[in-house]
C-alpha positions as semicolon CSV with decimal commas, in nm:
position;residue;x (nm);y (nm);z (nm)
1;M;6,547;7,015;-2,050
2;K;6,571;6,670;-2,209
3;H;6,189;6,651;-2,218
4;A;6,171;6,991;-2,392
5;E;6,433;6,889;-2,650
6;A;6,263;6,554;-2,717
7;T;5,922;6,715;-2,755
8;A;6,056;6,981;-2,990
9;Q;6,242;6,720;-3,197
10;A;5,938;6,493;-3,219
11;H;5,722;6,786;-3,327
12;T;5,974;6,890;-3,593
13;E;6,010;6,539;-3,732
14;A;5,639;6,450;-3,727
15;P;5,522;6,354;-4,076
16;T;5,245;6,546;-4,245
17;I;4,910;6,380;-4,180
18;D;4,572;6,481;-4,318
19;L;4,366;6,514;-4,001
20;K;4,049;6,515;-4,210
21;D;4,123;6,163;-4,333
22;P;3,797;5,965;-4,279
23;S;3,995;5,672;-4,139
24;L;4,072;5,883;-3,831
25;Y;3,704;5,908;-3,736
26;I;3,450;5,662;-3,600
27;N;3,098;5,683;-3,736
28;R;2,867;5,853;-3,489
29;E;2,583;5,600;-3,521
30;L;2,811;5,296;-3,499
31;S;2,980;5,449;-3,195
32;W;2,639;5,489;-3,033
33;I;2,558;5,122;-3,100
34;E;2,891;5,033;-2,939
35;F;2,786;5,239;-2,635
36;N;2,453;5,056;-2,616
37;G;2,655;4,736;-2,624
38;R;2,832;4,855;-2,309
39;V;2,493;4,903;-2,148
40;L;2,406;4,549;-2,257
41;G;2,730;4,441;-2,090
42;E;2,583;4,554;-1,758
43;A;2,285;4,324;-1,816
44;Q;2,517;4,037;-1,901
45;D;2,734;4,086;-1,591
46;P;2,665;3,799;-1,346
47;E;2,806;4,008;-1,058
48;K;2,514;4,252;-1,082
49;P;2,189;4,189;-0,888
50;I;1,949;4,011;-1,120
51;A;1,669;4,272;-1,102
52;E;1,923;4,543;-1,188
53;R;2,034;4,338;-1,488
54;L;1,671;4,322;-1,597
55;K;1,660;4,704;-1,578
56;F;1,964;4,726;-1,803
57;L;1,793;4,500;-2,057
58;A;1,500;4,743;-2,053
59;I;1,738;5,035;-2,098
60;V;1,902;4,868;-2,399
61;G;1,558;4,820;-2,555
62;S;1,447;5,176;-2,482
63;N;1,773;5,313;-2,622
64;L;1,730;5,118;-2,944
65;D;1,371;5,236;-2,981
66;E;1,472;5,602;-2,958
67;F;1,774;5,544;-3,182
68;F;1,550;5,411;-3,458
69;M;1,280;5,676;-3,411
70;V;1,534;5,959;-3,435
71;R;1,870;5,868;-3,585
72;V;1,768;5,588;-3,822
73;A;1,456;5,781;-3,925
74;G;1,671;6,083;-4,009
75;L;1,909;5,877;-4,222
76;K;1,614;5,721;-4,404
77;R;1,483;6,068;-4,489
78;Q;1,826;6,164;-4,621
79;V;1,838;5,856;-4,845
80;E;1,487;5,922;-4,976
81;S;1,585;6,280;-5,062
82;G;1,886;6,154;-5,258
83;A;2,144;6,296;-5,017
84;L;2,498;6,172;-5,080
85;Y;2,664;6,379;-4,807
86;A;2,928;6,179;-4,622
87;A;3,000;6,222;-4,253
88;A;3,352;6,289;-4,121
89;D;3,414;5,912;-4,131
90;G;3,330;5,904;-4,502
91;L;3,010;5,698;-4,486
92;T;2,708;5,812;-4,686
93;P;2,358;5,786;-4,534
94;A;2,286;5,469;-4,732
95;E;2,611;5,308;-4,620
96;Q;2,540;5,402;-4,260
97;L;2,197;5,238;-4,276
98;E;2,348;4,914;-4,405
99;R;2,603;4,899;-4,124
100;I;2,348;5,004;-3,862
101;S;2,115;4,724;-3,971
102;A;2,387;4,460;-3,942
103;A;2,508;4,590;-3,604
104;C;2,157;4,625;-3,455
105;H;2,047;4,281;-3,568
106;Q;2,353;4,139;-3,394
107;Q;2,296;4,344;-3,078
108;I;1,928;4,250;-3,055
109;R;2,017;3,882;-3,088
110;A;2,262;3,922;-2,799
111;Q;1,997;4,107;-2,597
112;Y;1,746;3,823;-2,636
113;Q;2,009;3,561;-2,566
114;C;2,081;3,737;-2,236
115;L;1,709;3,756;-2,155
116;L;1,612;3,399;-2,242
117;Q;1,923;3,205;-2,145
118;D;2,037;3,405;-1,847
119;A;1,810;3,669;-1,692
120;L;1,474;3,488;-1,693
121;P;1,618;3,154;-1,569
122;A;1,805;3,340;-1,292
123;L;1,483;3,517;-1,192
124;E;1,292;3,189;-1,188
125;E;1,550;3,042;-0,951
126;R;1,457;3,327;-0,714
127;G;1,083;3,273;-0,745
128;V;1,001;3,524;-1,020
129;A;0,858;3,378;-1,341
130;I;0,654;3,464;-1,651
131;H;0,435;3,167;-1,738
132;P;0,292;3,067;-2,076
133;I;-0,085;3,020;-2,063
134;S;-0,042;2,653;-2,156
135;E;0,146;2,589;-1,829
136;L;-0,131;2,719;-1,601
137;S;-0,333;2,489;-1,380
138;P;-0,710;2,459;-1,442
139;D;-0,779;2,692;-1,148
140;L;-0,540;2,957;-1,275
141;Y;-0,675;2,920;-1,629
142;E;-1,025;2,988;-1,495
143;W;-0,890;3,298;-1,313
144;I;-0,727;3,418;-1,636
145;D;-1,053;3,360;-1,824
146;N;-1,244;3,576;-1,575
147;Y;-0,972;3,841;-1,574
148;F;-0,980;3,869;-1,953
149;H;-1,356;3,901;-1,986
150;R;-1,394;4,146;-1,697
151;Q;-1,084;4,364;-1,729
152;V;-0,954;4,334;-2,086
153;F;-1,223;4,229;-2,334
154;P;-1,434;4,549;-2,302
155;V;-1,131;4,761;-2,396
156;L;-1,029;4,572;-2,710
157;T;-1,120;4,685;-3,062
158;P;-1,073;4,448;-3,358
159;L;-0,966;4,636;-3,673
160;A;-1,054;4,454;-3,995
161;I;-0,830;4,510;-4,298
162;D;-0,989;4,476;-4,641
163;S;-1,097;4,691;-4,935
164;G;-1,330;4,886;-4,709
165;H;-1,098;4,906;-4,412
166;P;-0,747;5,037;-4,488
167;F;-0,449;4,937;-4,278
168;P;-0,483;5,129;-3,949
169;R;-0,246;5,409;-3,844
170;L;-0,090;5,234;-3,549
171;R;0,085;5,459;-3,300
172;S;0,458;5,432;-3,250
173;M;0,582;5,201;-2,972
174;T;0,251;5,014;-2,963
175;L;0,224;4,639;-2,924
176;N;-0,034;4,487;-3,159
177;L;-0,164;4,149;-3,268
178;A;-0,182;4,039;-3,631
179;V;-0,477;3,802;-3,667
180;S;-0,530;3,571;-3,966
181;L;-0,887;3,439;-3,993
182;R;-1,092;3,221;-4,221
183;K;-1,457;3,137;-4,276
184;R;-1,593;2,834;-4,452
185;M;-1,882;2,913;-4,683
186;G;-2,004;2,597;-4,849
187;G;-1,707;2,444;-5,024
188;R;-1,512;2,768;-5,024
189;V;-1,280;2,915;-4,758
190;N;-1,251;3,293;-4,732
191;S;-0,944;3,443;-4,563
192;Y;-0,943;3,762;-4,358
193;F;-0,686;3,973;-4,177
194;A;-0,723;4,199;-3,874
195;V;-0,521;4,388;-3,617
196;V;-0,588;4,419;-3,244
197;Q;-0,395;4,668;-3,035
198;T;-0,304;4,567;-2,681
199;P;-0,446;4,825;-2,439
200;Q;-0,176;5,059;-2,305
201;P;-0,334;5,143;-1,966
202;I;-0,349;4,779;-1,854
203;S;-0,036;4,634;-1,695
204;R;0,146;4,409;-1,938
205;F;0,263;4,181;-1,656
206;V;-0,048;4,031;-1,497
207;R;0,031;3,895;-1,152
208;L;-0,123;3,556;-1,090
209;P;-0,304;3,481;-0,759
210;V;-0,052;3,225;-0,635
211;E;0,232;3,223;-0,387
212;G;0,546;3,394;-0,512
213;L;0,591;3,634;-0,802
214;R;0,423;3,463;-1,097
215;F;0,306;3,656;-1,402
216;A;0,135;3,609;-1,738
217;L;0,184;3,843;-2,032
218;L;-0,118;4,049;-2,130
219;E;-0,071;3,971;-2,501
220;D;-0,062;3,598;-2,425
221;I;-0,392;3,629;-2,241
222;I;-0,551;3,820;-2,530
223;M;-0,423;3,566;-2,784
224;E;-0,566;3,281;-2,578
225;F;-0,918;3,429;-2,606
226;I;-0,881;3,621;-2,933
227;G;-1,157;3,414;-3,091
228;D;-1,412;3,589;-2,869
229;L;-1,354;3,905;-3,076
230;F;-1,435;3,733;-3,407
231;H;-1,752;3,528;-3,364
232;G;-1,829;3,302;-3,657
233;L;-1,468;3,296;-3,785
234;E;-1,183;3,055;-3,725
235;I;-0,852;3,184;-3,591
236;E;-0,579;3,066;-3,825
237;S;-0,293;3,240;-3,646
238;C;-0,226;3,527;-3,409
239;H;0,113;3,696;-3,369
240;P;0,225;4,004;-3,172
241;F;0,419;4,278;-3,350
242;Y;0,577;4,606;-3,243
243;V;0,591;4,925;-3,449
244;L;0,831;5,221;-3,433
245;R;0,771;5,541;-3,632
246;D;0,980;5,842;-3,726
247;S;0,936;6,065;-3,420
248;D;1,155;6,364;-3,499
249;L;0,971;6,695;-3,525
250;E;1,010;6,922;-3,827
251;I;0,954;7,277;-3,706
252;D;0,996;7,601;-3,899
253;E;1,016;7,843;-3,608
254;E;1,059;8,150;-3,827
255;E;0,722;8,083;-3,992
256;S;0,549;8,009;-3,663
257;Q;0,322;8,267;-3,502
258;D;0,280;8,047;-3,193
259;L;0,557;7,794;-3,126
260;L;0,353;7,609;-2,864
261;E;0,062;7,551;-3,103
262;M;0,296;7,448;-3,385
263;I;0,467;7,184;-3,169
264;E;0,130;7,051;-3,053
265;G;0,036;7,009;-3,417
266;E;0,361;6,830;-3,498
267;L;0,310;6,596;-3,203
268;R;-0,025;6,492;-3,347
269;K;0,151;6,406;-3,675
270;R;0,374;6,151;-3,502
271;A;0,092;5,897;-3,535
272;T;0,110;5,919;-3,916
273;T;0,485;5,935;-3,984
274;A;0,677;5,660;-4,161
275;V;0,738;5,331;-3,982
276;V;1,111;5,270;-3,934
277;R;1,115;4,930;-3,762
278;L;0,892;4,628;-3,716
279;D;0,961;4,366;-3,449
280;I;0,784;4,032;-3,478
281;G;0,819;3,681;-3,343
282;A;1,052;3,442;-3,523
283;D;0,764;3,194;-3,568
284;C;0,545;3,438;-3,762
285;P;0,446;3,290;-4,103
286;D;0,583;3,461;-4,412
287;D;0,238;3,547;-4,548
288;V;0,145;3,735;-4,228
289;L;0,475;3,922;-4,233
290;E;0,425;4,016;-4,598
291;H;0,080;4,151;-4,515
292;L;0,229;4,368;-4,239
293;M;0,518;4,486;-4,455
294;R;0,275;4,597;-4,728
295;G;0,050;4,773;-4,481
296;L;0,340;4,948;-4,307
297;N;0,542;5,011;-4,626
298;L;0,853;4,833;-4,501
299;K;1,138;4,633;-4,652
300;E;1,288;4,310;-4,523
301;K;1,586;4,489;-4,364
302;D;1,343;4,694;-4,151
303;V;1,207;4,377;-3,988
304;Y;1,356;4,227;-3,672
305;R;1,248;3,869;-3,600
306;V;1,302;3,779;-3,236
307;D;1,247;3,488;-3,000
308;G;1,066;3,595;-2,686
309;M;0,849;3,884;-2,573
310;L;0,855;4,206;-2,776
311;R;0,908;4,563;-2,647
312;L;1,174;4,483;-2,391
313;R;1,161;4,837;-2,253
314;D;0,858;4,710;-2,058
315;L;1,086;4,498;-1,842
316;M;1,134;4,811;-1,633
317;G;0,768;4,777;-1,533
318;L;0,826;4,418;-1,427
319;T;1,104;4,525;-1,188
320;G;0,851;4,759;-1,025
321;Q;0,642;4,457;-0,926
322;I;0,931;4,262;-0,776
323;D;0,918;4,325;-0,402
324;L;1,235;4,132;-0,318
325;P;1,500;4,385;-0,201
326;E;1,779;4,127;-0,223
327;L;1,743;4,126;-0,603
328;F;1,834;4,496;-0,627
329;Y;2,124;4,720;-0,536
330;P;2,133;4,806;-0,163
331;P;1,914;5,109;-0,085
332;F;2,083;5,444;-0,130
333;V;1,985;5,781;0,013
334;P;2,142;6,107;-0,117
335;H;2,311;6,299;0,162
336;T;2,244;6,657;0,266
337;I;2,572;6,849;0,270
338;S;2,703;6,942;0,614
339;R;2,687;7,318;0,554
340;M;2,316;7,294;0,478
341;K;2,247;7,101;0,797
342;A;2,436;7,363;1,001
343;S;2,227;7,660;0,886
344;Q;1,860;7,728;0,814
345;D;1,939;8,030;0,595
346;I;2,062;7,915;0,256
347;F;2,145;8,269;0,146
348;E;2,382;8,309;0,440
349;T;2,534;7,971;0,363
350;I;2,605;8,072;0,003
351;R;2,748;8,409;0,113
352;N;2,994;8,218;0,331
353;G;3,136;8,044;0,025
354;D;3,037;7,875;-0,301
355;I;2,862;7,538;-0,265
356;L;2,945;7,249;-0,495
357;L;2,687;6,969;-0,520
358;H;2,772;6,626;-0,658
359;H;2,451;6,442;-0,750
360;P;2,316;6,188;-0,680
361;Y;2,556;6,135;-0,391
362;E;2,465;6,477;-0,249
363;S;2,095;6,557;-0,242
364;F;1,923;6,765;-0,506
365;D;1,695;6,878;-0,222
366;T;1,949;7,155;-0,160
367;V;1,855;7,310;-0,496
368;I;1,484;7,270;-0,420
369;E;1,535;7,428;-0,078
370;F;1,717;7,720;-0,241
371;L;1,422;7,774;-0,471
372;N;1,162;7,727;-0,195
373;Q;1,333;7,979;0,033
374;S;1,356;8,219;-0,260
375;A;0,986;8,175;-0,336
376;N;0,885;8,259;0,023
377;D;1,151;8,516;0,117
378;P;1,001;8,868;0,121
379;D;1,339;9,015;0,022
380;V;1,357;8,816;-0,303
381;L;1,234;9,029;-0,592
382;A;1,282;8,809;-0,898
383;I;1,348;8,447;-0,996
384;K;1,455;8,336;-1,344
385;Q;1,509;7,975;-1,449
386;T;1,565;7,754;-1,753
387;L;1,363;7,431;-1,772
388;Y;1,479;7,177;-2,030
389;R;1,337;6,862;-1,871
390;T;1,157;6,848;-1,539
391;D;0,981;6,569;-1,354
392;G;0,624;6,457;-1,287
393;D;0,488;6,625;-0,974
394;S;0,768;6,880;-0,994
395;A;0,880;7,056;-0,676
396;I;1,055;7,301;-0,907
397;V;0,732;7,397;-1,082
398;Q;0,547;7,420;-0,751
399;A;0,811;7,658;-0,612
400;L;0,789;7,883;-0,918
401;E;0,410;7,890;-0,884
402;T;0,442;7,985;-0,516
403;A;0,689;8,261;-0,600
404;A;0,451;8,410;-0,858
405;E;0,159;8,389;-0,614
406;N;0,375;8,573;-0,359
407;G;0,409;8,863;-0,599
408;K;0,763;8,804;-0,722
409;Q;0,864;8,855;-1,081
410;V;0,911;8,500;-1,205
411;T;1,039;8,403;-1,548
412;A;1,067;8,044;-1,673
413;L;1,228;7,956;-2,002
414;V;1,062;7,627;-2,102
415;E;1,230;7,441;-2,387
416;L;0,939;7,303;-2,589
417;K;1,170;7,115;-2,826
418;A;1,327;6,881;-2,566
419;R;1,291;6,557;-2,757
420;F;1,016;6,320;-2,632
421;D;0,936;6,564;-2,351
422;E;0,755;6,813;-2,572
423;Q;0,407;6,722;-2,448
424;A;0,510;6,735;-2,083
425;N;0,683;7,070;-2,128
426;I;0,375;7,215;-2,297
427;A;0,172;7,111;-1,992
428;W;0,423;7,276;-1,754
429;A;0,429;7,592;-1,964
430;R;0,052;7,632;-1,948
431;R;0,041;7,548;-1,580
432;L;0,307;7,810;-1,501
433;E;0,131;8,072;-1,711
434;R;-0,191;8,013;-1,517
435;A;0,001;8,080;-1,195
436;G;0,128;8,413;-1,322
437;V;0,477;8,305;-1,428
438;H;0,613;8,476;-1,737
439;V;0,691;8,184;-1,970
440;V;0,917;8,221;-2,274
441;Y;1,048;7,966;-2,522
442;G;1,398;8,090;-2,601
443;L;1,566;8,193;-2,924
444;V;1,434;8,111;-3,271
445;G;1,622;7,821;-3,428
446;L;1,807;7,721;-3,110
447;K;1,738;7,485;-2,823
448;T;1,801;7,631;-2,481
449;H;1,995;7,355;-2,310
450;C;2,185;7,553;-2,044
451;K;2,098;7,491;-1,678
452;A;2,069;7,819;-1,489
453;L;1,869;7,962;-1,199
454;L;1,899;8,327;-1,094
455;V;1,756;8,481;-0,775
456;V;1,764;8,859;-0,723
457;R;1,744;8,970;-0,358
458;Q;1,734;9,301;-0,172
459;E;1,962;9,283;0,133
460;E;1,989;9,528;0,420
461;G;2,298;9,747;0,423
462;L;2,379;9,668;0,060
463;D;2,369;9,957;-0,187
464;R;2,274;9,722;-0,471
465;L;2,073;9,408;-0,524
466;R;2,256;9,080;-0,465
467;R;2,225;8,801;-0,720
468;Y;2,240;8,435;-0,627
469;A;2,281;8,172;-0,898
470;H;2,267;7,799;-0,940
471;L;2,447;7,662;-1,246
472;G;2,473;7,296;-1,332
473;T;2,553;7,019;-1,574
474;G;2,212;6,852;-1,541
475;N;1,842;6,925;-1,563
476;Y;1,618;7,067;-1,292
477;N;1,462;6,729;-1,235
478;S;1,457;6,584;-0,883
479;S;1,384;6,234;-1,018
480;T;1,678;6,208;-1,257
481;A;1,896;6,377;-0,995
482;R;1,874;6,044;-0,808
483;L;1,984;5,850;-1,117
484;Y;2,226;6,080;-1,304
485;T;2,566;6,200;-1,189
486;D;2,587;6,579;-1,221
487;L;2,762;6,876;-1,063
488;G;2,597;7,201;-0,960
489;L;2,732;7,528;-0,821
490;L;2,553;7,769;-0,586
491;T;2,722;8,111;-0,580
492;C;2,662;8,480;-0,517
493;D;2,981;8,588;-0,694
494;L;2,924;8,931;-0,847
495;Q;3,059;8,846;-1,193
496;F;2,863;8,518;-1,210
497;G;2,548;8,710;-1,115
498;R;2,603;8,970;-1,383
499;D;2,662;8,702;-1,646
500;A;2,347;8,517;-1,537
501;S;2,146;8,839;-1,578
502;R;2,293;8,890;-1,926
503;L;2,207;8,531;-2,015
504;F;1,840;8,570;-1,923
505;N;1,820;8,909;-2,097
506;L;1,953;8,736;-2,409
507;L;1,699;8,455;-2,382
508;T;1,392;8,664;-2,306
509;G;1,455;8,990;-2,492
510;F;1,624;9,123;-2,804
511;S;1,977;9,153;-2,663
512;E;2,271;9,074;-2,885
513;F;2,537;8,842;-2,746
514;P;2,707;9,047;-2,473
515;V;3,060;9,046;-2,339
516;W;3,078;8,781;-2,070
517;R;3,284;8,806;-1,751
518;R;3,287;8,438;-1,650
519;F;3,053;8,246;-1,880
520;I;3,152;8,100;-2,215
521;V;2,833;8,069;-2,418
522;A;2,724;7,875;-2,726
523;P;2,647;7,913;-3,008
524;L;2,888;8,199;-3,074
525;E;3,185;8,140;-2,845
526;L;3,200;7,795;-2,689
527;Q;3,347;7,602;-2,981
528;D;3,617;7,864;-3,048
529;A;3,704;7,885;-2,678
530;T;3,728;7,507;-2,646
531;V;3,955;7,473;-2,948
532;E;4,169;7,765;-2,827
533;M;4,221;7,606;-2,483
534;I;4,325;7,280;-2,652
535;R;4,566;7,477;-2,873
536;R;4,707;7,649;-2,565
537;E;4,799;7,309;-2,419
538;Q;4,951;7,218;-2,755
539;K;5,164;7,533;-2,746
540;H;5,284;7,456;-2,393
541;A;5,395;7,111;-2,511
542;E;5,563;7,249;-2,822
543;E;5,761;7,487;-2,603
544;G;5,878;7,208;-2,375
545;R;5,624;7,245;-2,095
546;Q;5,384;6,978;-1,977
547;G;5,050;6,982;-2,159
548;R;4,757;6,809;-1,993
549;I;4,384;6,781;-2,071
550;I;4,118;6,578;-1,892
551;A;3,765;6,604;-2,031
552;K;3,454;6,423;-1,908
553;M;3,140;6,438;-2,121
554;N;2,854;6,237;-2,265
555;S;2,959;6,249;-2,630
556;L;3,251;6,363;-2,847
557;V;3,150;6,416;-3,209
558;D;3,267;6,762;-3,327
559;P;3,530;6,714;-3,605
560;R;3,696;7,051;-3,544
561;T;3,750;6,973;-3,177
562;I;3,874;6,623;-3,260
563;R;4,131;6,766;-3,502
564;A;4,249;7,005;-3,231
565;L;4,290;6,710;-2,992
566;Y;4,486;6,517;-3,256
567;R;4,720;6,814;-3,304
568;A;4,769;6,847;-2,930
569;S;4,842;6,475;-2,900
570;R;5,102;6,495;-3,176
571;A;5,269;6,778;-2,985
572;G;5,294;6,560;-2,675
573;V;4,994;6,673;-2,472
574;Q;4,870;6,393;-2,243
575;I;4,493;6,371;-2,295
576;D;4,242;6,164;-2,102
577;L;3,885;6,161;-2,231
578;I;3,607;6,013;-2,015
579;V;3,325;5,979;-2,268
580;R;3,018;5,785;-2,161
581;G;2,851;5,751;-2,499
582;I;2,942;5,843;-2,856
583;C;3,310;5,902;-2,932
584;C;3,408;5,966;-3,294
585;L;3,777;6,012;-3,206
586;R;4,008;5,713;-3,239
587;A;4,255;5,682;-2,954
588;G;4,599;5,524;-2,975
589;I;4,672;5,575;-3,345
590;P;5,054;5,600;-3,389
591;G;5,161;5,947;-3,497
592;V;4,812;6,089;-3,439
593;S;4,654;6,000;-3,106
594;E;4,902;5,784;-2,917
595;N;4,887;6,036;-2,631
596;I;4,506;6,016;-2,608
597;R;4,323;5,765;-2,391
598;V;3,945;5,724;-2,409
599;R;3,743;5,548;-2,143
600;S;3,372;5,505;-2,080
601;V;3,217;5,449;-1,738
602;V;2,881;5,270;-1,736
603;G;2,736;5,174;-1,401
604;R;2,452;5,202;-1,153
605;F;2,415;5,577;-1,214
606;L;2,413;5,749;-1,551
607;E;2,738;5,944;-1,594
608;H;2,607;6,283;-1,706
609;T;2,864;6,531;-1,571
610;R;3,052;6,757;-1,812
611;V;3,388;6,863;-1,665
612;Y;3,682;7,010;-1,858
613;Y;4,033;7,042;-1,712
614;F;4,332;7,223;-1,866
615;R;4,668;7,229;-1,685
616;N;4,766;7,563;-1,843
617;N;5,131;7,545;-1,735
618;G;5,038;7,499;-1,370
619;S;4,760;7,761;-1,357
620;E;4,497;7,490;-1,362
621;E;4,155;7,564;-1,506
622;V;3,841;7,360;-1,436
623;Y;3,512;7,424;-1,615
624;L;3,165;7,279;-1,574
625;S;2,923;7,287;-1,864
626;S;2,582;7,188;-1,991
627;A;2,745;7,106;-2,327
628;D;2,912;6,805;-2,480
629;W;3,169;6,846;-2,756
630;M;2,918;6,800;-3,037
631;P;2,818;7,025;-3,331
632;R;2,464;7,054;-3,197
633;N;2,588;7,181;-2,859
634;F;2,837;7,422;-3,011
635;L;2,626;7,555;-3,298
636;R;2,254;7,484;-3,247
637;R;2,197;7,526;-2,873
638;V;2,231;7,789;-2,607
639;E;2,484;7,637;-2,367
640;I;2,711;7,771;-2,098
641;M;3,051;7,670;-1,967
642;F;3,170;7,834;-1,647
643;P;3,490;7,816;-1,440
644;I;3,527;7,681;-1,088
645;E;3,740;7,945;-0,918
646;D;3,736;7,844;-0,550
647;P;4,070;7,653;-0,509
648;R;3,912;7,410;-0,263
649;L;3,627;7,320;-0,499
650;K;3,860;7,305;-0,798
651;R;4,087;7,056;-0,619
652;R;3,785;6,850;-0,514
653;I;3,665;6,819;-0,873
654;I;4,011;6,723;-0,999
655;E;4,079;6,464;-0,732
656;E;3,730;6,321;-0,690
657;T;3,541;6,351;-1,016
658;L;3,827;6,324;-1,266
659;E;4,117;6,135;-1,112
660;L;3,893;5,878;-0,945
661;H;3,725;5,803;-1,279
662;L;4,068;5,759;-1,436
663;K;4,157;5,504;-1,168
664;D;3,832;5,308;-1,211
665;D;3,912;4,948;-1,303
666;C;3,567;4,806;-1,233
667;Q;3,307;4,996;-1,437
668;A;3,535;5,161;-1,696
669;R;3,589;5,032;-2,049
670;T;3,887;5,147;-2,258
671;Q;3,861;5,231;-2,627
672;N;4,075;5,050;-2,882
673;P;4,188;5,221;-3,205
674;D;3,922;5,030;-3,404
675;G;3,645;5,187;-3,192
676;S;3,572;4,878;-2,984
677;Y;3,591;4,891;-2,604
678;E;3,770;4,655;-2,370
679;W;3,628;4,581;-2,026
680;T;3,895;4,436;-1,800
681;K;3,792;4,415;-1,438
682;A;4,054;4,400;-1,166
683;P;4,021;4,106;-0,922
684;I;3,752;4,141;-0,656
685;G;3,900;4,309;-0,351
686;E;4,151;4,508;-0,556
687;R;3,909;4,710;-0,766
688;I;3,842;5,080;-0,770
689;D;3,475;5,135;-0,850
690;S;3,438;5,513;-0,890
691;Q;3,065;5,523;-0,822
692;A;3,099;5,305;-0,510
693;Q;3,382;5,533;-0,396
694;F;3,163;5,841;-0,443
695;L;2,897;5,681;-0,224
696;E;3,158;5,622;0,045
697;I;3,297;5,976;0,016
698;A;2,950;6,128;0,056
699;A;2,873;5,908;0,358
700;K;3,205;5,994;0,522
701;E;3,175;6,367;0,449
702;H;2,812;6,417;0,547
703;G;2,731;6,129;0,781
704;E;2,459;5,867;0,771
705;Q;2,093;5,963;0,739
706;T;1,771;5,788;0,828
707;M;1,553;5,901;0,539
708;R;1,338;5,641;0,366
709;P;1,535;5,493;0,074
710;F;1,379;5,487;-0,270
711;S;1,284;5,144;-0,398
712;A;1,200;5,014;-0,743
713;D;0,830;5,042;-0,658
714;F;0,873;5,403;-0,545
715;L;1,054;5,488;-0,868
716;L;0,786;5,329;-1,085
717;R;0,517;5,529;-0,905
718;H;0,695;5,864;-0,893
719;V;0,940;5,866;-1,185
720;S;0,843;5,866;-1,552
721;E;0,948;5,569;-1,765
722;R;1,170;5,793;-1,976
723;D;1,352;5,921;-1,666
724;L;1,388;5,573;-1,520
725;V;1,509;5,423;-1,846
726;H;1,782;5,676;-1,819
727;F;2,057;5,610;-2,074
728;V;1,880;5,846;-2,306
729;L;1,967;5,930;-2,665
730;D;1,903;6,303;-2,656
731;E;2,122;6,387;-2,356
């Protein structure tokens, strides 16, 4: 009773606050840079295995590349168009660019400091080193000479730049060499300028034929013999540089007769879009830099001078050549759940009760097995699936092909607009069509981001068809399922099956948005439903009952949802937000968000699960979703959120996925009101590391297995660079 009276009194006496005040919001782009700083913190952590720290340095570099190619490029276009629109935090596009530049320059300096003063020396202590050409012995120099002229020289193309040769259209993310040359003609010296692109197919880290793991950089080798490309001229200087272009696609779907062909055309244009960043060595002369800036149409603030090798995303490739297991995390094998090992019939297993899968701790092979059995089962009549991102030699695609060849009606919704995976998805779409799969591309103007698989089966003694569904928080990608944490549900619940059928009818036909039995679907309903559930907790608190929200997601950006959370906090609702990446909400502001705590978990696996918990006066509700709380997920994508209704599974998600993350005092960082994050580790031996605990839970629940573990070399051979460098911008 005292709690109810205190809550009611506090609510009555709360001063009026404008919840749209820009000071209550953190800028989205600056919050993302803060997140990338947490990733950098993993690379700086001396407790991590050194090769894993090198991976995190690569991830930081890859993240920054995509950030510039998408977010910075978009802001630059806004500035050029004269846009003065301010975000919820009050910053205009021009102001954002200024702050981004300052923050990124600082972060890149810290990244290189970690590489040069920490990571590379630590690797060298363990026998792994990158050697300058000048340090090589005469025998090794001779080997390098032969390697260059046999394996590299025939591939190189010098590109002169003068009145007859305009500055070349260098592709984004390419590493190039700026070459200054001169030729003496009598008493006069003529100056020339050229560009040489380093060949992409050749490994950048050239392993030297000596004991141990010793490497030379490909660009260093080319620079050593660059004179062989320009006979009769003197080399004045040669400096590597790295170019990033605007890589966002501009697609008018309503004007498109063939979306696939339009996207292919836009992909070709990426080679000619504006350059948004230039990286170059700190020792590059000013006249060379000015030549590059003119040719690439850049300003000084777009240039990043660095000490050390460029394009740090390539460090991931170096880890693939390090065959020293002690420099990596201990091998890990996803476990097959006990119920799957006890039965060969996955349909029977699902009929005996819903199956919850927690990846990567529990194997994604269960989902593949479900699809394979469906493809080969004579009683299965139809299979329908969404594909947002899938992997290289995809078992998912192979199963869909098999199903079509077996005469089943197979429908695949391939999202062609999945950023940076457009080309791969076009290839899968054409491959599936050749196999007889009906391929569709979703709704005009929307990305289809939901993760759903529907299997329709005729079963003996049943007067209707039974529908089996898999719904998840992550992509149908067996490679990233080993790297990302996600939850998936296998069910044959009647209402879930009906909603899944309605979803695919919406995506493939002309259906209007139907009435859903279990699903909550964006873009029409999800935002309203989310805000309403937050308001319901607020009402419980205002009426003296306990209000409680726990939400785990990748990003929190949506201003309307943030305002609802602020109102709930002011009413006394206790709110815990586990947000891996961007968070525009400020926690801990007196009178606004003192009841909100924000934490971010960054660790060995990418936290990708979206879970939403509402206490609802003791009638607890738990939802899984493909959607973050962002405007794009609520308003510009087809997303689903669905409830977990089995009490046993609901309790498991609350106790394992949510409460264990809230107890994490090893990998979790806590947000301060100014938007910074504090990383305070408990003493060794007293820590709770949520991801390590999940590994232990899976081993205890499902027992040890003897499958071959995946190594860094295996990942480099079987997993795409984008999947491996997995703290991605788009997700």
